[in-house]
C-alpha positions in Angstrom: 57.5 150.1 94.6 58.8 147.0 96.2 56.8 143.7 96.3 56.2 144.2 100.0 54.7 147.7 99.5 52.7 146.5 96.6 51.3 143.6 98.7 50.2 146.0 101.5 48.6 148.3 99.0 46.4 145.3 97.8 45.6 144.5 101.4 44.7 148.1 102.1 42.5 148.3 99.0 40.1 145.6 100.4 40.2 146.6 104.0 39.4 150.3 103.4 36.7 149.8 100.7 34.0 148.8 103.1 30.5 150.4 103.2 28.8 151.1 106.5 26.3 148.3 106.0 29.1 145.8 105.8 30.7 147.2 108.9 27.5 146.5 110.8 27.5 143.0 109.5 31.0 142.5 110.6 30.2 143.6 114.1 27.2 141.2 114.2 29.3 138.4 112.9 31.9 138.8 115.6 29.2 139.0 118.3 27.6 135.8 117.1 31.0 134.1 117.1 31.6 135.3 120.7 28.2 134.0 121.7 29.0 130.6 120.2 32.2 130.3 122.2 30.4 131.3 125.4 27.5 128.9 124.8 29.7 125.9 123.9 32.0 126.4 126.8 29.0 126.8 129.1 27.6 123.4 127.9 31.0 121.7 128.3 31.5 123.1 131.8 27.9 122.5 133.0 27.1 119.1 131.4 30.6 117.8 131.0 29.8 115.5 128.0 32.2 112.6 128.0 31.3 110.4 124.9 32.4 110.6 121.3 29.2 112.5 120.6 30.8 115.6 122.2 32.9 115.9 119.0 30.0 117.8 117.6 31.1 120.8 119.7 34.5 120.7 118.0 32.9 120.5 114.5 30.5 123.4 115.2 33.2 125.7 116.7 35.8 124.9 114.1 33.3 125.5 111.3 32.4 128.9 112.9 36.1 129.8 113.1 36.6 128.8 109.5 33.5 130.0 107.7 31.9 132.8 109.7 34.8 135.3 108.9 33.9 135.0 105.2 30.8 137.1 106.0 33.2 139.9 106.8 34.4 140.1 103.2 32.6 141.9 100.4 31.2 139.6 97.6 33.9 140.6 95.0 36.5 139.1 97.4 34.6 135.8 98.1 34.6 132.7 95.9 31.5 132.3 93.7 30.4 130.6 90.6 31.4 133.1 87.9 30.5 131.1 84.8 30.4 127.5 83.5 31.3 126.1 86.9 34.3 128.4 87.4 34.4 129.0 91.1 36.8 131.8 92.1 36.9 135.3 93.7 36.0 137.9 91.1 38.7 140.3 92.4 41.4 137.6 92.1 40.4 136.8 88.5 40.4 140.5 87.6 43.8 141.1 89.4 45.4 138.3 87.3 44.8 140.4 84.2 46.7 143.3 85.6 50.5 143.6 85.8 50.6 142.2 89.3 53.3 139.6 90.1 51.5 136.3 91.0 53.6 136.0 94.2 52.5 139.5 95.4 48.8 138.8 94.7 49.0 135.4 96.4 50.7 136.8 99.5 48.2 139.6 99.8 45.4 137.0 99.8 47.1 135.0 102.6 47.5 138.2 104.6 43.9 139.2 104.2 42.6 135.7 105.0 44.7 135.7 108.1 43.5 139.2 109.2 39.9 138.3 108.8 39.9 134.8 110.2 42.3 135.4 113.1 41.0 138.9 113.8 37.4 137.8 114.0 38.2 134.8 116.2 40.4 136.7 118.6 37.9 139.6 119.0 35.0 137.1 119.4 36.8 135.3 122.2 37.7 138.6 123.9 34.0 139.6 123.8 33.1 136.3 125.4 35.6 137.0 128.1 34.4 140.5 128.7 30.9 139.2 129.2 30.5 138.1 132.8 29.8 134.5 132.1 31.4 131.1 131.7 34.5 132.1 129.7 35.5 134.7 132.3 34.8 132.4 135.3 36.7 129.5 133.7 40.1 131.2 133.2 42.5 133.4 135.1 43.9 136.2 133.0 47.1 134.2 132.2 45.1 131.1 131.3 42.8 133.1 129.1 45.8 134.6 127.3 47.1 131.1 126.5 43.6 130.0 125.4 43.2 133.1 123.2 46.6 132.5 121.6 45.9 128.9 120.9 42.6 129.6 119.2 44.1 132.5 117.3 46.7 130.0 116.0 44.0 127.5 115.2 42.2 130.2 113.1 45.6 131.0 111.5 45.9 127.3 110.6 42.5 127.4 108.9 42.8 130.8 107.2 45.0 129.6 104.3 42.4 127.2 103.1 40.2 130.1 102.0 42.9 131.3 99.6 42.8 128.2 97.5 39.1 128.8 97.0 39.8 132.4 95.9 42.3 131.2 93.3 39.5 128.9 92.2 38.9 126.1 89.7 36.3 124.6 87.4 34.0 122.1 89.2 30.6 120.6 88.9 28.2 120.8 91.9 28.6 117.1 92.4 32.4 117.5 92.6 32.1 120.4 95.1 29.7 118.2 97.3 32.1 115.3 97.0 35.2 117.4 98.0 33.4 119.0 100.8 32.2 115.6 102.1 35.7 114.2 102.0 37.1 117.2 103.8 34.5 117.0 106.5 35.1 113.3 106.8 38.9 113.8 107.2 38.3 116.5 109.9 35.9 114.3 111.8 38.2 111.3 111.7 41.1 113.5 113.0 38.9 114.7 115.8 37.9 111.1 116.7 41.5 110.1 116.6 42.3 113.0 119.0 39.5 111.9 121.3 40.7 108.3 121.3 44.4 109.3 121.8 43.9 112.0 124.5 40.5 111.1 126.0 39.3 114.7 125.3 37.7 116.6 122.5 39.7 119.4 120.8 37.9 122.3 122.6 38.3 120.6 126.0 42.0 119.9 125.2 42.7 123.6 124.5 41.1 124.5 127.9 43.1 121.9 129.7 46.4 122.9 128.0 45.7 126.6 128.7 45.5 125.7 132.4 48.2 123.1 132.9 50.6 123.3 129.9 50.2 126.6 128.1 53.6 126.7 126.4 53.0 123.1 125.1 49.6 124.1 123.8 50.8 127.3 122.1 53.8 125.5 120.6 51.5 122.7 119.2 49.0 125.1 117.6 51.8 127.2 116.2 53.3 124.1 114.6 49.9 123.2 113.2 49.5 126.8 111.8 52.9 126.6 110.1 52.4 123.2 108.6 48.9 123.7 107.3 49.6 127.1 105.8 52.6 125.6 104.0 50.2 123.0 102.5 47.5 125.7 101.7 50.2 127.8 100.0 51.4 125.0 97.8 47.8 124.1 96.9 47.0 127.7 96.0 50.0 127.9 93.8 49.0 124.6 92.1 45.5 125.9 91.5 46.9 129.1 90.1 48.9 127.2 87.5 46.1 124.9 86.3 43.0 127.1 86.4 41.6 128.5 83.2 39.8 131.8 83.8 38.6 132.0 80.2 36.1 129.1 80.5 
């Protein structure tokens, strides 16, 4: 069996081993994500918030895109405190003890994270568009296609971050809080910088680009997805080299 076939077997193993209860949770999760897109776009269109406080909409929507798809995955495939502060996905730890090449295991995790994060985001936005509300009234079909593509690529850019968490590491609760705070601070600073530079928040900018410069918007988010996933891949490999699963 080639590496590619082996990788897809690992992907299939997780995707097909889903009980009915989890399928219902997945449906509910995607519906909630769709409602969040509809509600936030409604507020942006109706109230047209102009100050820096509007960045909260970016933070909420980006957090939903990044973290809500984790609810689609079964607990063995999500990072957790296994013992003595070792945070990793149980399946990943188990798989490292099997004769599975590290590169194959790592690629399968990136593919799965991509499928869950991008899939949930795209389906949620489509549901928001199907509902006869703000999202549908805001875009023509072509503009919606550009908006959908941009947010799918934004989800793709974020999806690789989850893999580093699956590989895991040993941390105290204070360290996790500190790293999370720093990460959130960096994201907020970047969003403030975007607002200062363009005069618009990220969500508003994707709407504007989908209407007036769709190719530029899609190219920009594609570049973001490629660069960030390259960084996440290198980080995941670094964690895999240093983590001790025998703590």
